[in-house]
N, C-alpha and C positions, 0 to 999 in steps of 0.2 A: 444600491451598490451591487447586490447579487445579480441583478439584471445586467449591469454593466459588465460584470465578470463573465457572464454567460455569453454575451455578444462578442467578447474578445477571446474566446476559448479557441485554442489551436485545434486544427483538424485531427491532430494526433492524440487529443486529450481523451481520457477514459470517460465513458458515459455510464449511467446507472445500468446495471445488468451485464456490463462487459466483464470478461474474465480478467483477473489481476495478472499483470506481466510477472514472469518469474524473476524474482530478485533474490540476492543473498545478502544477509546482514550479519553483523557481529554482535553477539549478545554480551551481557555484562561480565561473563567469564572468559571472553575472548574466543568462544567457539563460533564458527561460521554456520549459519542456518540458511538453507535454501527453501524458498516458499514451496516448490514443487514437492519436497520431502514431507511437508506438513499437511498439504491439501488432501482431504479425503480421509485423514486419519484422526483429526480432531478440529474443533473450531479455531479459526485463526483471526486474531484481532490485532491490527496495527494502530498503535497510538503514537502520535507525534506531539511532543511537548516535554515539559520538565516537571518532575515531582518534587523539585527542591525549591 
């Protein structure tokens, strides 16, 4: 399955080592955080999923 996904990857897809695109997300308290404000100041980990 992984090989199939890699063959169909879009040319715009990120590859290992590519810089992350700047994104803005809303946290659990309703505050907007931009990735560029966090990079270089602390480690950044994006987790996609649910803890419930």
